[in-house]
N, C-alpha and C positions, 0 to 999 in steps of 0.2 A: 380521245377519240368518244369517252364515255356522258363529254358536254354536246357532242355532238348528237348522240344518239339522247337524251335528254331535252336537246331543240328540238327534237324528232326531226332532223336532218335524214337525207334517205340515201344507203348508204347502192351499190347496183344492184344486189338484193332485193333490198326493199323495194328499190327501184322499180327495178324490172319486176315485181309483182308478186314475190312470193307470197302465198299466200300461209304460208307457216307463218314469213316474220312478222307477217302486217295483223294485229290482233285489236277489233275493237277502233279503230285508228291508232292503235297505238304502234311502236315499230317492237315486235320481241328482242330481247337480246338474247337467244337463239349460236349454240358455239358457231354455225357457219357463218352470221351477222358476225360477230365475232371474228374471226379468218377472215370474214373480205374487209371490215375495219380496217381492220391492222392491215392490211397486202401493202405489202412497200413502203414498211413502217423499221419493219425490224427484218431482220433474218430469218432464214426456216433452217433453225438451229434444230438438235435436238429437245431441247427445251418447250418449245412454239407448246406442243399440248399444257405442260404448265401454267403457260401463261395462259394460257385461256381459258383454265380453269380459274387463275389467277382475277383478271377480269370478269371474271362472271360471277366467282363468292364478290366481288368487289362492289360489284352493280345492286347484287341484290339487298349489302346494307345499306346503299344510298337511297333504297328506291322504299325504306320503310318509314 
């Protein structure tokens, strides 16, 4: 998912033109964007919110 994001691949949210997802030609990795990109890949268990937070944290470290 992070590699797709880094390549600039669009998700259904960013493809549909979510004004909050696209900033200056780059796709912002918002919580909604992360959830869309994870959809269908993992179950939606109680840890889902923690997984979203972990993906966001890793993405921040990779963008430095």
